[in-house]
N, C-alpha and C positions, 0 to 999 in steps of 0.2 A: 596306866596312863599318868603322865606328870601334870601336876597342876601348873598354872601359869607362874605361880610363885616359885615352884621347884625349877621350872625351866629357867626363869630369870636368875636364880642364884646359881645354877649350873653354868649358865652362859657367863655369869660374872666371874666365876672361879676360873674358867678357861681363859677369859679375856684379861685376867688380872696381870698376867705376865707382861702385857702390852699397854697397860693403862698409864697415861701420863697423871703422876700423882698430883701436880698443880691443878689440872682440870677436875680431877676426883674431888679435891678440896673445894674447888669452885662450886661444883654440883652439890656437894654436902652442904655448903653455905646456903645456896638457893633453896634447897629442900627444907632447911630450918626455917627460913623466911616463909616458904609456903605453909609449913606446919602452923606458925604463928598467925598467918593470915587466915587460914582455914578455921582455927580455933575462935578467932574474932568474928569471922563470918557466921559460924555455927551458933555462937552466943546471940549475935544480932537477930539471926533467923528464928531462933527459938523465942526471943523476946517478942518478935513481931507476931508469933503464932501463925495460924494458917492464912496467909495474906493472899495466896494464890491457889485456887482450887485445882488448877490443872496440873501442879507439880508439887511434890513433897520436898521442898528445898532443903530442910535439915537432913533428910535421908540422903539427897544427892551430895551434900557437902560431906557427910559421913563416907560416902563412896570415894570421894576425892581423897579424904584423909587416908583411907586404906591404900590408895594407889601411891601416895607420897610414902607411907610406911613401907611398902614393897620396894620402892626405889631406894629408901634408905638401907634396907637389908642388902640390896645389890651392891650399894656402895661399900658397906662394911665387909661384904664378902670379897670385893676387889681389893680392899685393903690388907686382907690376910695373906700372908706369904705362901 
């Protein structure tokens, strides 16, 4: 069984033939901004400590960072000929 990451990369490879390169660059740029914002958010959350006992905020931000990394890998795969 394929992981979500493997399926995403496989889909990106198939779809690469039809991808608008301008939109791909736009997505890549937005993902870079998201990475930067998440790094700042993680640092702020870690500085605040455990301010909300219902949620592990740094862990949630880490999960979002992994999703952005997966999206970046899909963009990279779509760029390859």
